[in-house]
C-alpha positions in Angstrom: 52.0 64.6 52.4 49.2 64.7 55.0 49.8 60.9 55.5 53.6 61.7 56.3 52.7 64.4 58.6 50.2 62.1 60.4 53.1 59.5 60.8 55.3 62.2 62.1 52.7 63.3 64.6 52.2 59.7 65.7 56.0 59.2 66.1 56.3 62.5 68.1 53.7 61.1 70.7 54.9 57.5 70.9 58.7 57.6 70.8 58.9 59.6 74.0 60.9 59.5 76.3 63.2 57.0 74.2 63.8 59.9 71.7 64.9 62.9 73.6 63.3 66.4 72.9 66.5 68.4 72.2 66.6 72.1 73.2 66.3 75.0 70.8 68.5 77.6 72.5 68.9 81.2 71.8 72.4 82.2 71.0 73.1 85.7 72.4 76.6 85.9 70.8 75.6 84.4 67.4 72.7 86.8 67.4 74.9 89.8 68.1 77.4 88.5 65.5 74.7 88.1 62.6 72.2 90.7 63.4 69.4 88.1 63.5 67.7 86.3 66.4 69.5 83.0 66.2 68.1 79.9 67.9 70.2 76.6 67.8 68.2 73.3 67.4 70.6 71.2 69.4 70.1 67.8 67.9 73.7 67.0 68.4 72.4 66.3 71.9 70.2 63.5 70.7 71.1 59.9 72.0 74.2 58.7 70.0 75.1 62.3 69.2 73.0 62.9 66.0 69.4 63.0 64.9 69.7 59.6 63.1 68.4 57.9 66.4 65.0 59.4 65.6 64.5 57.6 62.3 66.0 54.5 63.5 63.8 54.3 66.5 60.6 54.8 64.5 61.5 52.2 61.9 62.3 49.6 64.7 59.1 50.5 66.5 57.1 49.6 63.5 58.7 46.4 62.7 56.7 43.2 63.2 57.6 40.9 65.9 58.6 38.2 63.3 60.9 40.9 61.7 62.4 41.8 65.0 63.3 38.2 65.8 65.1 38.0 62.5 67.2 41.1 63.2 68.0 44.1 61.1 70.7 45.2 58.7 72.0 48.7 57.9 74.9 50.3 56.2 76.9 53.2 57.8 80.2 54.7 58.6 78.8 56.4 61.7 75.8 58.3 62.7 73.2 56.0 61.0 74.9 53.0 62.4 75.0 54.1 65.9 71.3 55.1 65.8 70.2 51.8 64.5 72.6 49.9 66.9 71.0 51.7 70.0 67.4 51.8 68.8 67.8 47.9 68.1 69.5 47.2 71.5 66.6 48.9 73.3 64.2 46.5 71.8 66.4 43.5 72.1 66.9 43.3 68.3 70.0 42.0 66.8 71.6 44.7 64.5 74.3 44.2 61.8 75.9 47.2 60.2 78.0 47.1 57.0 80.8 49.3 56.9 83.8 50.2 54.5 86.9 48.9 55.7 88.5 52.5 55.7 85.8 53.7 58.2 87.1 55.5 61.1 87.9 52.9 63.8 86.5 55.1 66.8 83.1 55.3 64.8 83.1 51.5 64.4 84.0 51.0 68.1 81.0 53.2 69.1 78.8 51.1 66.9 80.1 48.0 68.7 79.6 49.7 72.0 76.0 50.2 71.5 75.5 46.4 70.7 75.8 46.6 66.9 77.8 43.8 65.0 80.0 45.2 62.2 80.6 43.5 58.8 83.5 45.2 57.0 83.3 45.6 53.2 86.1 46.3 50.7 85.6 49.6 48.9 83.6 52.7 49.6 80.3 53.5 51.5 78.3 52.7 48.4 79.9 49.1 48.3 78.7 48.7 51.9 75.2 49.8 51.2 75.0 47.4 48.2 76.5 44.5 50.4 74.1 45.3 53.3 71.1 45.6 51.0 72.1 42.2 49.4 72.7 40.5 52.7 69.3 41.8 54.2 67.5 40.2 51.1 69.3 37.0 51.3 68.7 36.5 55.0 65.2 37.8 54.9 66.1 40.7 57.5 64.8 44.3 57.4 67.3 46.7 55.6 67.2 50.1 57.3 67.8 52.9 54.8 69.3 56.1 56.3 66.7 58.2 54.3 64.9 56.3 51.6 62.0 55.0 53.8 59.0 57.0 54.8 59.0 55.6 58.4 62.5 56.7 58.9 61.7 60.2 57.5 58.6 60.2 59.9 61.0 59.6 62.8 63.4 62.4 61.6 60.3 64.7 61.2 59.8 64.7 65.1 62.6 67.3 65.2 60.2 69.5 63.2 57.5 69.0 65.8 59.7 69.9 68.6 60.8 73.1 66.7 57.3 74.4 66.3 56.4 73.7 69.9 59.5 75.4 71.0 59.5 78.4 68.6 56.4 78.7 66.7 57.1 82.1 64.7 60.5 81.4 63.1 61.1 83.2 59.7 63.7 80.6 58.5 65.2 77.2 59.4 68.5 76.1 58.0 69.1 72.5 57.6 72.1 70.6 56.0 71.2 67.9 53.5 72.6 64.5 52.4 70.0 62.0 51.3 67.1 64.4 52.2 65.5 62.5 54.8 66.0 64.9 57.6 65.1 68.1 55.8 61.9 66.2 54.3 60.7 65.3 57.7 61.3 68.7 59.2 60.0 70.7 56.4 56.8 68.5 56.1 55.9 69.6 59.7 56.9 73.3 59.2 54.9 73.5 56.0 51.7 72.5 57.8 52.2 74.1 61.2 54.2 77.2 60.3 53.7 78.0 56.7 55.5 81.3 56.9 58.8 79.7 57.7 61.3 79.4 54.9 63.1 76.0 54.7 66.6 76.7 53.7 68.5 73.6 52.5 72.4 73.8 53.0 75.2 71.8 51.2 79.0 71.8 51.2 80.2 73.2 47.7 82.4 70.1 47.5 79.4 67.5 47.9 76.3 68.5 46.1 74.5 65.5 45.1 70.9 66.3 46.0 71.4 70.0 45.3 72.6 69.1 41.7 69.9 66.5 41.2 67.2 69.2 42.3 68.7 71.8 39.8 68.7 69.1 37.0 65.2 67.9 38.0 66.5 64.3 38.0 68.5 61.9 40.1 71.9 61.3 38.4 75.5 60.4 39.8 77.2 63.5 40.9 81.1 63.6 41.2 82.0 64.9 44.8 85.2 66.1 46.4 86.3 65.5 50.0 84.6 67.6 52.6 84.3 68.2 56.3 80.6 67.4 56.1 81.1 63.6 55.6 77.8 63.2 57.1 76.1 64.7 54.1 78.3 63.3 51.3 77.3 60.6 48.9 74.9 60.0 46.1 71.1 59.7 46.0 69.7 56.5 45.3 67.7 56.1 42.1 64.0 56.4 42.8 64.7 57.9 46.3 61.4 59.1 47.9 63.2 62.0 49.3 63.6 63.5 45.8 60.2 64.6 45.0 59.8 65.7 48.8 62.8 67.9 48.5 61.5 69.4 45.2 58.2 70.2 46.9 59.4 71.5 50.4 62.7 73.2 50.0 62.4 77.1 49.5 66.0 78.2 49.1 69.3 76.4 48.5 72.6 77.5 49.7 76.3 76.2 49.1 79.2 76.9 51.5 82.8 76.5 51.2 85.1 74.3 53.1 86.6 77.5 54.7 83.1 78.7 55.6 82.3 75.4 57.3 85.7 75.6 59.3 84.8 79.1 60.5 81.4 78.2 61.6 82.6 75.2 63.7 85.2 77.5 65.2 82.7 80.3 66.0 80.1 78.0 67.6 82.9 76.5 69.9 83.8 80.2 70.9 80.3 81.4 71.1 78.3 78.6 72.6 81.0 76.0 73.6 79.8 73.4 71.3 81.8 70.8 69.5 79.9 70.0 66.3 80.6 67.9 63.2 81.0 69.2 59.7 77.5 68.5 58.6 76.1 70.7 61.4 78.8 73.2 60.5 77.2 73.4 57.0 74.0 74.7 58.2 75.5 77.2 60.6 77.9 78.3 57.7 75.0 79.0 55.5 73.1 81.0 58.1 76.1 83.1 58.7 76.5 83.6 54.9 72.8 84.5 54.5 72.5 86.7 57.6 72.3 90.1 55.6 69.0 88.9 54.2 67.6 87.9 57.7 68.5 91.0 59.8 66.2 91.1 62.9 64.4 88.0 62.0 64.2 84.8 63.9 66.2 82.0 62.3 66.8 78.4 63.6 70.1 76.5 62.8 69.7 72.9 63.0 72.9 71.2 64.6 72.4 67.8 63.2 75.4 66.0 65.0 78.6 66.1 66.8 80.2 62.9 65.9 83.5 63.9 64.4 86.9 62.1 65.0 88.8 64.4 67.5 91.9 64.9 65.4 89.8 65.8 62.4 88.0 68.3 64.6 91.2 70.0 66.0 92.7 70.3 62.7 89.3 72.0 61.4 89.2 74.5 64.1 92.9 75.4 64.5 
């Protein structure tokens, strides 16, 4: 764990100014609404509109010159693909992103606009991941996992370093969880530098892969339903390094309904004028749900991204 912390600390120093330090803003209206002192970690203001640029930048930084010349491959329908495409572009590295055919056109356009090449794959996101990993192996290119990679996790952990520097005495931090890389990085920092801060992991009740795996004490395939939080949906890879990290670092687990996610997205648009994606709505929904336990306490809600198709957003908040 200390080696991961050291890697995060190094990334925190070296990745600037390429990786933005995003604000941790006090929200007067959300604080009034909840009875807590609410701070919003605005990682939706990171380049590409999501935290994923942090991990991608750190991974690309640490590749050898030979690996950079060969190019990199990732699989994504959105945030991870955009993060990898931009990080690669800034280093003059060719990035190919494997994506399922049914991925939203606007998200694929964003990846292309950032210099990424798209390879469409029949089937779902898992098919795209398998195809991407296979192509990387065959072509001798680095495959950049969205979470199952310590260097990616170290990049995501730079968010935790910022939180501690911006507000050192937080009572709790709410983070939405997919593959677990983001919360693993953030929590590694907080456990070391702010050990009294509770790490609260948040999931949509419709997509509980890591949550269910943690309850079972093992990784297995969990059947998921459709959710507004598509950024956290999907299974956990067998042998994922995030699993033991999440087991060790998470203090509390919270599930939220689709209606709670919708209400949270609507509320923050009113209170703070932020348009956020469903995954960010999950963390806020959990904080709203748990607010009675944190009266008068300082809590941070990590807003992980804002990349949501407009029509989907308008439907969610209307």
